[in-house]
VEXSE-437525 format. One record per residue: y, z, x of N, C-alpha, C in turn. Coordinates in steps of 0.05 Angstrom, whole numbers, plus 5000, padded with zeros to 4 digits. Atoms other than C-alpha are relative to their C-alpha. Layout:
YZXYZXYZX ...
// end
This chain:
499350214982751342717918498650055025 500749954972748142637984502649985018 497150044986755342438011501350255003 498849755003758243047984498950255019 501449884994752943458008500050025035 500150014970752843168080502750095010 497249964988760343278090500450314999 499549724997759543978066498950115024 501849894981754244118115500350005033 499650064977755943808171501950055022 498149824979761544258202498150185015 500949734988758544678252502050215007 498649774997764545118252500750065030 499150024973765544968328501649825008 498450194989770444718372499149765014 501550144984767544068398501749755011 498950224989769343468441497849845009 502850184994764742878454501149825028 498750114979769142678521499950195026 499749834981770142988582501750204998 498749795000773543608583503249985010 498150004992780943618586500850275016 499149754982784244128635500750204982 498549785015785544798602502449985001 497249925003791844968573500450255012 499949694988795545568602499650184975 500249805019794446188563502049974976 498250025015797846088496501449764990 498950265003800045398504498649824978 501150135021799344968447498849725003 500850254992795444318444498949884973 501150175030793143788385497250094997 502949935007787044008347500049874970 501050135027784343538292498050224981 501549865023782143918227499349904977 501350135022777543678177499250164981 500349845024777643988110497549984989 503150005011771644068062499949784984 500250155019773243598008499749725020 499350254986771842868026502149824999 497050175006777642398037499049814976 500150185022779341877988497749745002 502650205000774941328011497450134998 502949904995768741778019499550134974 501049865021769142137949498149944982 501350115019763542027907499750174977 500849815018764242547856499050295006 501249775000762243207840502450264999 497749795004769043607835500849974965 499350015029770943817760502449865000 497750105010776043387729500849755023 499350184980775942897788497649795001 501550175001772842217779499449925032 500750074969769341887849501949765002 498350204999773841457879499249815030 501150164982769241157937498849734988 500750325012768040367927497149974999 502949994995760540547943499650074972 500449915021760740827876501049914973 498150105025766340537831499349675004 499950234995765039847858502249804994 497050065011772339687842501149825020 498150134983777139197872502450084997 497349925004782939547847501250185024 498949894982787639847895500150314995 500149705009787240637899502650084990 497649935010794640637883500549904976 500050045030793340347817498450104985 502849925016787640697799500850314999 499249805006789441357762498250225016 501249834989783541717785500450035032 499649964973784841577860502950195009 497049844999792041837847499750254998 500349725003789442437821498750135022 501149834980784842567873501750045031 498350064979790142387932502250304993 499049825006793942907896498750315005 501949744993787943417899500450055028 500249964965787143297976503150115010 497449934989795043407986499950354992 500449705005794144107952498250145013 501749844986788044247992501250005026 499250014977791344068050502450215009 497649784994797844488038498850314996 501349754996793145088021498650085019 501149914973789045058084502250015018 498449904981795245048124501450264994 499049745011797845688084497750175013 502149834993790845938104500450075036 499550004973791745748174502150185011 497349824995798846058179499150285002 500949725005796046738153497850075015 501349934986790646738194500250035032 499250004972793746588263502550185006 497449845004799846948243502349895015 497750164988804946458264500249754978 499250185027809145998205500949805016 498550184993811645548252497549735013 501850204989805245068259500649735000 499150244995806744378278498249844989 501350215015803543848233500749685020 499650264981802543208282499249774982 500550215020798942798233498550104975 501249965026796242798161498449814994 502150205005789542468145498850084970 501249945028787042378067498549724990 501050195005784341678066497449985013 502450024982779041598126499050335001 500749754998778842328137501950184980 498949805014781642958102500450225013 500149764987784943438141503649925016 497650014983790843428196499550015029 499749934972792143438267502450185009 498149855001796144028286500050195027 500049914967798344428352499550274991 500649714999794545078363499250055031 500849904977792945498423496350004997 502949995003785345558441499050204984 501049765009784846238418500749934966 499550055027787946018351498749794986 501550205008783845438344496950104995 502849875007777545868347499850174975 499849885016780346308298500249734970 499350275025781745598250496949954996 502750165006774845408259498250214985 501949865018771846058219501650004972 499050005023776445918160497949904980 501350075013772445798102500949654982 498550265010777245158080499149815022 500250154975775244828150497349895002 502650124993769444378158499049985027 499850064975770644128227502650015011 497549994986775544248283499249885028 500750124979775543838347502949955015 497149994984781143888406500349745005 499550284995784443188414499249995028 500950124969782342748477500649714996 499550314995783842048499497249845001 502450244997778941438491501349855023 499850254974779140848541500649754988 499550285017781440148526497149865019 502250124994774839778536499249675003 500950145008780036618466499949645004 499650304989780435888496497449924993 502150065009773635698496498250164987 501549805014770536288462499449874973 500450115027771436008387497749835001 502450255011767835358395497250145025 503049914986762135718448498850204977 501549835014760636178392499849884971 500350105023760735668338502250024979 497649915023767235858298501149754990 498250295006770135128303498149884977 501650055019763934978258500450094972 499449855022766135438208502949874987 497750065003773235178216500149704984 499850255012771934428197497350024980 502150095019766134598147497149895004 502650184991760734288187497550195003 502249754994756934998195500450204980 500049855020758035298129498449994978 501950025019752235128091500849854975 498450135022756634678046501750074991 497849865010761835128035502449845015 497550114984769034888048500750155023 499149914982771335048111502450185007 497749804996775835668135500450065030 499149954973779935908191500950284990 499649765008780336628160502150044981 498449985016784536508105499750254983 501349825016784537088062499050285010 501049804979783037578112502250175019 498149884980787238138152498450115020 500749854971785738328220501750215001 498849784996787439028228499250075030 500749884969788039168313501350304998 499049654990787839928334499449945023 500350074971789839858404502350085015 497549924983796239838448502749904982 497750115010800739508394499349665006 499950304999802638778389502649885022 497150064989807838308430500749774972 499150115030811338128366501049725002 498750295002814937508391498249855015 501750164988808837218421499649774983 500850225018807236528390497349984988 503449915010799836748374500750144975 500149885016802937148321502549924981 498250125012808336698295499749874975 500350185019809636378228502549794993 502750095000808735828219498449945026 501350024973803335678268501349765020 498150264988807335288329498049795007 500850294994801934788342498649854970 500950195024798334608277502150044971 498350005022804234808229499350184976 500749845022800435278185501850224992 497849795016804535698138497950194988 501749845011801336318130501050174972 499649875031800436658060500250365006 499849665000802537408059499150114970 501649845030798137778008501850204991 498149835014804438247998502149864989 497850175017808737697974501649925029 498950104977812937328027502850195009 498149814991818037818066499250304995 500949665002814138468046498350035020 501949934973811238778104499250374997 501349805004807139428120501350175025 499349824973809139988169503250025005 497250014987815640008215501149755003 498950244996816939308207503350034985 497149945005823739518168501550155016 498549884986825639928219499749835030 499750234983824339338271500549774991 500550305014827138778239499549745021 501050214982824438138272497450045008 502749954996817838448289497649854982 502150125013814238208230500549754985 499950245016813137578188497349974985 502150065016808237268145497749955004 503249974978802437228200500050265000 500349754990803837878225501950164984 499349875027804838268163500550324997 499449725001805339008191499550075031 499949934971806639428253500050364996 499749715000805640178267499750135026 501049894975806140628322499950344991 501349694999804041398331501750215023 498049894983809741878361498650175021 500949884980804642258400498849825019 501050194975803041598443501549835005 498750184988808541158434502050044967 498749985026814941148381500949674993 499750305001815240348386497849854999 502450195005810339888359499349835022 500450244983811539358413497950095022 502250024981805739258464501350015026 499050014976807539438533497850025018 502550054990800939428558498849755013 501150314999798338698544496650034986 503049975010791138978519500149954972 499949995028793439028442500449724992 499750335012795938288439498149865009 502550174991790338038480497650044979 501949955021785038348429501049894972 499350065027788738178365500549645000 499850275002790437438386496949835007 502350124994783337348409498150024968 500949975023781737548339501049864980 498550175025786537208292502549875013 497850124993791636888338500049774990 499250265006795136238323498949835020 500350204986793335548352502950015017 497550034981797735548419499549895021 501050124971798435218489501350245018 499649794975797935818540499749885029 499550034970800235778611499450185014 500249754976797936268666501049895017 499250094970801236148730500050265016 500349804978798836578790502150065013 498149944978802636878844499849835023 499950214982800336268889501249734997 499450235012802635768848498049894979 501850065020796635618809500749964974 500049975033797335458740497749864982 502350095013792635388687501349964970 498950045023794835118620497549894980 502850045021789535088557501050034972 499849925033790135018478497550214989 501749805013787435678448500950024975 499349885029786836058387498450244997 502149775006783436708360497549854986 502950095016776536628322501449954977 498950055022780236678259502949995000 497650044994787136338270501550004978 497950025026789536328196499850254988 499749705009787937088186502950085000 497549804993794237568180498750205021 500149784980794938128231502050214992 499049755003796738818229499650115026 499849854971798239178299500450324988 499649664997797039978307500050105027 499949914965799840228377499250334997 500849714997795740848378498150105022 501549974976792240818442501250225015 502750005007789241288458498650314989 500549715003788842018436498649944973 502050085032783342108377501950084979 498349965013789342438340501749794988 498450305007793341778340498249794985 501950225009787541358327498850094978 500549925031785141768272502249954980 498050115018791641648241500849694993 500050285006791440938250497849864983 502650085016784340888216500850064975 498949955024787841248160501649814987 497850245003793440758161498749744985 501950205009787740198154499049984973 501550005035785040418088502250014981 497750025018792440538062501849764995 498750304994794839878089498249814980 501550215016788839518057500050024968 500049965032789839857985502649904990 497850075003797139687991499749694997 500650295002794838948001498249904972 502050025026789539057945501550004974 498349975022795039247897501249714994 498850285003797838507906498749844998 502350194998792238127926497350155000 502849895009785238407895497849895018 502150134988781037897931500249985027 500150014968783237988004498250185012 501349874985779038268060500750105022 499049884969780038658125498150045015 501849874978776738698190501350205015 499049884986777939188239499849985029 501250084977777739078314501250285016 499549734993776939728354499449985033 500449994972777139578430500450225018 499649714991777240318450497450154994 501649805001772340818469499550205017 500149834983769641288513496750055013 502850044985763641378564498250224989 501449765011760841998524498649884973 501050075024756241938465501550144979 499049855020758542078396499050284992 501149785021757742698352500349804974 499950175018755842188301501650044972 499949995028756842488231502850274998 497649795001762942958259502449885009 498150054977767642608310501849784975 497650205020774142298270499549804995 499950315005773741618285497249934990 502950125010766041518272499750034968 499749935025766941848206502149834977 498050135012773341488195499349784993 500750245005770440838202497349974983 501950005025764141018155501650024974 498150025022769841128102501149754996 498650265006772540458116498349834994 502150135005765940188117500149964959 499649915028766140458044502349854982 497850175013772540098027499049755001 501150325000769039448043501449905036 498850024971772439438114497549895020 501350004973768039118174501450065025 499049914979769439458238498549875020 501350104970767539148311501150175021 499149874973768039578378498249935019 501150024982766639498442497750165008 502449874993760439748476501250155020 499049844983764039968538499949875029 500250124974764939808612498350115021 501149824979760340258646497049865006 502150114986754839808661500049955029 502750115013750139548690498250194997 501749815003746640238687498850044973 501049945026742240448626501850274987 498949785016744540938577503450035005 496949944987752240788584501149864975 498650025026753740548511501450254991 498949725011758941078488500849974975 498450005026763041268432502249864994 501949955021763941048379497549784997 501750215005759540448391496950074998 502749965002753540878384499450074968 499849945029754940928300498749784998 501250245006750040478266501749874974 498450125020755640318210503149815016 498150154978759939978271498149835013 501550204985757739328302501350005025 499449964975757939438374499949745021 500150214987759338908427500049985027 499950054974757038778494502049765013 498650224990760338248542498049815012 501350214985757537598564501849755004 498550274997760036908593500049834981 499850285014762536308559499849785014 500550254982762135608581502349915016 497750124980769035578618500250175024 500549904974769035708690502649935015 497850044979775335838733499249975029 500850054978772535518792501649965027 499150014974774735638864497650025023 502450004986770135488920500450025033 499449984973769135638999498249775007 501550244993767435039030500649875026 499950074973766834669091500150185029 500749794980763935219133498949905028 500350104974763635109208499650215019 499649774975762935499271497050235001 502349824990757636079294496749825015 501750134986751435959328496649974979 502450005013746335889264501449764975 499050235016747235339209500950164975 498149915014752535539160499449984970 501250055028750835629083501749734989 497950185013752935059039502050104989 497349935015759135059000499450174977 500549815025759735678955501549994979 498850035032761535608881500850274992 499149725006766136198861502249984983 497849975022772136378816501950095013 497649874989779236538828502849794986 498450175011785436278793502149995026 498650004975789036118861500249695010 499550274985791535518906498050025022 502150074977787235238963501750125025 498949894975788135469035497649925026 501550074984785435219101499649705011 501549874986781635029144501050245016 498749784986782935749169497250195018 502049834990778536269215499550174976 501349795024774336689171498850255021 500849744990772837399187499450224983 501049815020769537979160501250285001 498549744999773738599140498050265012 501849834987767438999161500350105029 499350024974769138829230502750125006 496549864996776339119224499850284993 500949685015773239799198500750064977 498849975029775239669125498649754985 501150165015769739319092500949954970 498849985025772839459024502649874998 496750114997779739229044501250214981 498149865014782839859018502450105010 498249964989789440049026500950155018 499049924983793240329077498050095029 501350054978788340229132500449835024 499950144977789939679174503649975001 497350064990797039579210500649674994 499050155012801139029185499449715016 500250214981799738489243496550035008 502649954996791938659238498949665002 500950285010790737909215501949765008 498250235005793937229231499049764993 500450235012793336759184496649964989 503050045001785636869176499350014970 501549925025781136859111498650235002 500949814995778637549105497650054976 502349965015771537719073500150264994 500249685006772338389033497549994983 502149975021766438718998501450084979 499249905030767338868923499350325000 500449705005767939618901502550205008 497949774991772740238898502749944986 497650045004778939908886499749664977 500150235017781439308836499549745020 500350304989779738548855502250005017 497950164988786338338861501550145017 498949844979788638928901498649945026 501450024974783938768960501749745008 498150204996787738088962503150055009 497149965001794438428961499650205027 500449894973791538829022499949885026 500850204981789438279063502649855008 496650124996796737999052501250185022 498649794983799738629075499050015028 500249914980796038699137499749635018 499650244988797337909154498249764996 501950215008791537509122501449814978 498950205021793236869085497849924976 502250095022786236809043498350235000 502649784998780437239024498149884983 501949995016774037228995498850254994 500549755008771537738950497249974992 502350065000764037828960498350244977 501249835016759938188903498350195014 502149794990755838828916497349944983 502750055012748438858890500650044973 499749905026750439188825501449744983 497950275015755838618804498149785005 502450245002750538088826501749744998 498850305009752437408793502750014984 497749995013758237628757502349965018 497450104982764537288779502549994976 497649985013771837378752502449775010 498150244993777236838752502750115007 497549854996782837318776502649795009 497150114983790237078791500250115024 500149814969790137318864502449935005 497049964988796637418903499949855027 500450184982794436978959497049814993 502350185002788936408962497650185002 502349824998782736758940497349904986 502250095020775436608913497850255003 501349745004770537108888497049804994 503150125002762836918903498350234997 502049905010756537238883498950175027 501549854980752237788919498049845021 501750174983747137298944501749815022 498050164981752536798968501450185024 498249844982756337419004498050095016 501949924973750537639041499249805018 500350234981748636939065502649945015 497250084984756236819086499550215025 499749844973756137469125497950025016 502349984985749237369155500749795027 499950204984751836739186502350055016 498149944982758437019206499650235016 500949854980754537529247499249875023 500750214985752136959286502049865020 497750174981756736689345502550034991 497149995003763936569339501049754988 499050255006769036069315499449964972 501050075027767336149241502549864981 497350095012772335709200498849924965 500650105029772235569122502149914986 497250075013777235259071499350074964 500549885030778135548997501349754989 499450275009778734938957502150004980 497649975018783835178905498249924977 501750025027781835268830500449734990 500150165022779434808778498750084979 501349955021777034878705498049784996 502150115014770034708686499350094975 501049945027766734718620497349925003 503250054994759134738621498150204985 501549745009754335078575498250185019 502149884977750435258641501250255006 498449794990755835778655500550214978 499549795024755136138584497750184999 501649875005750936668563498750195026 501149824982750037118626501750284997 499749795007750937858611501850105025 498449874982756738178645499350265011 500949814985755238668700501150274984 498849735014760039188668499550054975 500049995027757539098598498550275000 502049775003754539808578497649964983 502250065011747639818558498750284990 501549795007742840218521498150185015 500349955030739040638502502150184986 497849905014743440968449500050315004 500449734990744541708472500250174975 499249815020747241988406497149934983 502550015019741241618359498349825014 501650154983735841398404499049774980 501750105011732841078346501849774992 498050234999738840598340500249825025 500350104977738840038382503249875004 497250054990745739918419500049855024 498250165018749339418429498549934975 500850155024748939098365499749705010 500050314989750538338396502050055025 498250104981754238078451501849764987 498050215012760137618452501549955029 498750024976764237318506501950185004 498349784994768437798543500449955035 499349984971769237528615502049715004 498150224997775837128633501049864973 499550115027778537088567502849984999 497150104997785036718565501350084969 499149895026789337018505502750155007 497549885002796637328485499850245019 499949754985798937858529502850154993 497049885006805838298534501649865021 498150234985811737988559500750105030 499249884973813138408628498150005016 501850034979806838388665498949745004 501150264994804237808704497150004996 498950114982801437428728501949804985 497650165008805937038675500650164974 498949875023809637298611497849844974 501750085030806137208539497349995000 503150044996798637028570498650135019 501249864976793437338614497049924995 502250034992786737248638498350205004 501149714992782637888632497250044986 502849985008775438118621499050264992 500549685005771638728589498549944971 501849945027767338888528503050004978 497650015016774638948495500749764994 499450325001775438198500497349934980 502550045017768138138467500250064976 499949895029769138588408501749814983 498150235016775038098384498949794987 501750255004770837538383497650094972 501549925025765837918337501550114975 498449965019771538148292500949784980 499050225017774637468281497449864992 501850135009767737178271499350114969 500949895029766637688210502449964982 498050085014773537518186499549724986 501150265008770736798181497750044981 502249945016764237028147500850144969 499149875025768037468100501749814979 498550215016772636888080498249844984 501950185009766836468064498350134982 501949905019762236958029501850334990 498349725005767137538000498350204980 501849755012761537837960498150115016 502349854983757438048024502150255008 499249784991757838728043500750045032 499749954974760638918111497450045018 502649974986753639178125498149725000 501450245002751138448108501149795011 498950224977756138088150498650085028 501449894981753638548204497549865003 502850064999746838348191499549705007 499950254998748237618187500349935032 499050064977751437638255497650065023 502349974984745737978285497349904996 502750105004739737678255500349655014 500250264990742037008280501449905028 498949994975744737138346498249845019 501350114982742636758406499250225026 501149864988737637108444499349895032 500250144972737236698509502650115015 498349864976741637168555498750085016 500549874973740837308622501150175009 498549794984742937938668501749875017 497650064975748237918718498949805023 501250124980743437668766499349694993 500350305009743137008728497149884997 503150115000735337008722498850244975 501849845016732337608687500950024971 499850025027732037548610501850294989 499449735013736138128572497750164983 501249895024732238628529502050094980 498449915024734938948468502050215010 498749814994738139528507502749845013 497850204985742438968549501349874976 498250105014744238538494499550034968 500249975034742038778424498449784992 501150255013740438238381500749695017 499250174990743437758424503849875000 497150085000750137338433500249894967 499749985031753437248362500149604997 499550325002753536468337500649964968 498849975023758936468280498849824977 500650205021756635838244497050084985 503349955011749036068240500050244986 499649775016751336758217501049934974 498350065033755636438155497549834986 501650065015749336118140497050104996 502949804994743736698153499449964968 501349995023739036558096499350264986 500649685009737837348090501750205012 498649804992741537928100498850324990 501249735007740338668098503050144993 497549815008745439198064498450285004 500549664995745439948073502450104985 498149835015748940468027501250195020 499249744988753940988049498150304998 501249825001750241468022497250085019 502349954984743941338061500950065031 499549934973748241318126500550295001 499949705002750242028105497650124998 502949834997743442228089498450015022 501850054975740842028158501250195019 499549794985744542588184498450205001 502449785002739543038209500650324990 499649805011743543658185499450004970 500750065025742543328114496949954996 503350065002735043088128499649854978 500750155019735042648074498649715000 500850244996733442038106499249955030 500450074970730541848176502149785009 498250194998735341468219498949715006 502250264996729840978234499449914975 500150135020729540848161502649814995 497850235013736440558154499649775001 501150365005736239808133501949845018 498650154976738639558200498449745010 501550274996736938848227498750045031 500849974975734439148291497650294995 502549875006727839658298499450185025 500649794983727840298342499050164994 501349705002723940918350499250105027 500849874969723741368412498150214994 501949855003718241758381497249824984 502150135010712641258369496850115006 502949785002706941708353497149835011 502650164986700941468403499849714999 499550305000703940808406500249864976 499450135021704140638338502050064978 497849925014709440618290501149814981 499350275015713440198239502950074980 497449975019719240128189499949804972 499050065020721439898126502349834997 497550135000726839328118499949824974 499850175018729239008058502449844999 498050164990732338388064500849864967 499250125027736237978006501149705004 499850244995736037198003502849894987 497650085003742736828005499949704988 500450285012739436167985496750004990 502950025000732535967956499249885022 502250094974727035918007497450134999 503049894991720836088034500450045030 499649974974720236398101497050255010 502349864983714736708150501050195022 499749814983715437318190497450105015 501649894978711837468252500050075028 499149884976711337748319501649775016 498650144982716637438365498549945030 501850044975713937048429501750115024 498949774983718337548467498250175006 500949814990714038078467497950035021 502349964982709638338523497550024990 502850005007702238298524498850274985 501249765013701439018512501150104973 498849975025705539008446498649814980 500450235019703338728382501250134972 498649965023707238698318498749844980 500750185024705238528248501750084978 498249995024709738378181498749954981 501250035022707338428115502350024974 501550265000708037998075501449845021 499350234975707937488132501449784988 498450195016710436998080500950084971 498549925023715137088024501949724991 498150175008719436617977501450194983 497249845020726236847940501249824994 497750185006731136547900502450175009 497449864985737936717922501050244982 499149785020739837437906497850164999 502549825003732737687902499750135028 500249824976730238207952496950005008 503049944989723838297992500150215015 500749754978721338948029498449905020 501650084975718538788097498850275011 501349744986713339288124499449915035 500150114976713339208198498850225023 501649754976708439608250499949845028 500150064965708439598324498050155013 502149854986702439808367500649905029 499650014972703539928443497750175013 501849864983698540128497501250135021 498449894977703640398542499550354993 500749705003701341158560501750104988 498349775014703641688516501550185018 498549804977709442048553501149905023 499150134971710641508603503350065004 497250024995717941528584500849714999 499350305000717840758582499949874968 499550125020720640338533498949765001 501350234997716939748507502049824976 498550185018720539148474498749784988 500550205019719538618422501449864984 498850045029721238308356498949924985 501650095026720138018294501749744996 498850255010721937228280499250004976 500050035035723537028208500849735005 499250315005723236268205499149864974 500550135024723335808148502349854992 497450095013729535578103502350085015 497349934987736035578140499150065034 500149884971737335858212497850185005 502249814999731636218243501450245013 499049704997732737018249497950155015 501449864982730837538292500850265000 498649715000730438308295498150135024 501549884976729138618364498950314993 501549795002724139188375499950195022 500549744981724439848420498550224990 501649765002719340358423499150155024 501249834976717340928466498350214988 503049855012710041218457500450305008 499949734994709741938450497250124990 502549905013703942388433500550094967 499549965023703342478355497850184997 502049795007699743078322497849924988 502750075004692943158307499349974970 500849985033693143218228502449904989 497950105022697642928171499650114979 500049985030699343128104502149744987 498750225008701942608060502250064972 498549945025706642988010502549834996 497850155005713042588022499449745015 500450244987709941978052498349854981 501750185011707141318031498349885021 502050134982701140988059500549644998 499350275009702440238069497549845017 502650204993696039698084497850155001 503449865002688839808081499950124971 500749935027685140088024499450264994 501049704995683640798047502050105017 497949834979687441358084498150155020 501549814989682241538136501850075025 498449964976687641788189499350265007 500549804987686042298239502250125021 497649974985692342178276502749924989 497950165006699842128260501649835022 498150204981703941608290500449764985 499650315018704141078232497949845015 502750124983696640918259499449744984 501350245007694140208256497150054985 503150045010688340068206499549805014 501350204993683239618228500349754994 499950185015684139128177502749874994 497050065007692239168168501250195015 498149804990698339468186500350274984 500649745012696040138162501850225011 498049804991701740658166500950224980 498549825017705441258138503249975008 497450095003712441138115500950214985 498849815019717341688096501849844978 499150095019720141548031502950035004 497449974996727541358028501250164973 498649865016731941837989501349864971 
// end
């Protein structure tokens, strides 16, 4: 089996980390190391060991809980024995019997996290029982109008389901690996506080998972499980807010949320998660890899506890956690853990990262093709606050400047620039307490938190402030709850304002005070912070996969941190990912027969490509926006979907070499080695409805890119499949290092669909052999150059056969 071979071969017997190195420990000091053993975990075992049947659902196609399956129980016992034997071998090898086991893994990974010194870890890495060892490290944390903006409400009421009954996520569990949950938040109450919905507990009323018994009152038939991990927290309660926010964005109840800022500005809105009737389990595991890996293991275990009682239920995971470094795709514990979660039928969404707007910034694990990676874009709600009635100076003042800010109004008052007071960034500790007297101070963005700048102005005597973007943050504005009246304006407006303020004297202005505006024009602008491609780990994979609303998202929060208890408005790709997890929950509720890969493909194929960059003008390319911004109601009606097997994901591991990464059956098309500017792909689509479709070059391709698809027109009955042969040619100079972009449009029955293309032209070899390649298009094979070369009559190309 490819999977078993892949896991057996992928260990490099080296101690690896895919993030910035932690400070070295003192000689002999022990730290946490994650140790993967040779046998595949429960979710990934495809057979091959004498006397032990396969347990991977990719092979068994079973809905039965592993805990009710004799083959699985036997394999669980086998893995326990392997771990015990391996631990004995480690004890013998390092000559120390008091090896502390921090976590054991058997569902998503097989192994444990143990305390070792660096020298001991080097010894352990050489043991034949060990497949891979990795030093622990920390990853980073990365709905109000959101559900409506992405079309979820049309799934709720059944108007966007293609004739199926509407759903709000009933029969799906959202597992949120993060900083835990605010367990008494109304977002996780049962019944729902606004619609009165009484949640069905798939375990049976009053039965819960994890630490609910240890923390009475934490759980109910909505929030059915809670976990914490001793190396990061002994209590599953959220004391950060991030986990509550992402969980409630995914699957929070209908609630009325109020956010009251320090200035007295109060915003009230009716909100919910994207899948408000889904159940929730929280995992307080942020953010060491060892704890996160234990949580991934627990999601699979919890899902099987659910399947034992309710075999038709589904699960999605939201993982708004990552790192700035690329993954070691086929070795990292969380990337492999999530591959095995996909084998269990679990959909996983993760955040792309907040390291934009520069290129090559999508981090781990968002570069893995079996995870749906989500960038951040704006939605249609705007927390507006303006700088108005500008007067003074010796030149004409700018017109009223539209900005953002959850704060009251102030003025008219004198307007001054912080740069004229030696501190343009409004940093702490620079100004004396009486530097200002009631002025509105204009601060440049950068270096410290946005809200902190207002606090520093207040400490220096200012009574209002304007936050002016720098060039990189451009048009992306945040509706922060400021400590004094404040307004956030764009780079262009900030430059115009400061130019005017440099002329003459007596400049005054007024901060209008906030209001809430809802307009589609505010939506679909990429957030400046949203991480971009190319994919550094797998350049043939286009990342991010999609975007979703991640700017100024109002959702549940932890109890103790302002601007108010229970709810907060925050931004990040962390807020975009749960929109996608929630959308996946709705689609899985509607289409329980769709695989996680098919759900991912539906979200990608039907996404809205009309996304502009942070400057508000430039169209986003596939490295910026992936397939585009998710549109849940269209995804729920996607007439075509693409599936991929766990075996092929494993076979694409270069160590195995059974399949090229670019041959994975994904709804995007990348190639960073497009030989002599010509290359291609196979994609297999399955029809979800009877219909006819036409596939052609999308109109967004530049003039130097030509795309052909064969067959150009095809008809299918629901359930039938069609292989599409896609070829691209570009006249970009070989070796220029420039990526060309384009796409394939598929139109006909049902919503329009789109697959983005990204290719980089390189020099191809001067001769070819056809041993394990197939020719496609044309009637002969007179090829002198390899590079999937175009024939004159059609898209003639060479394609490596799939394993």
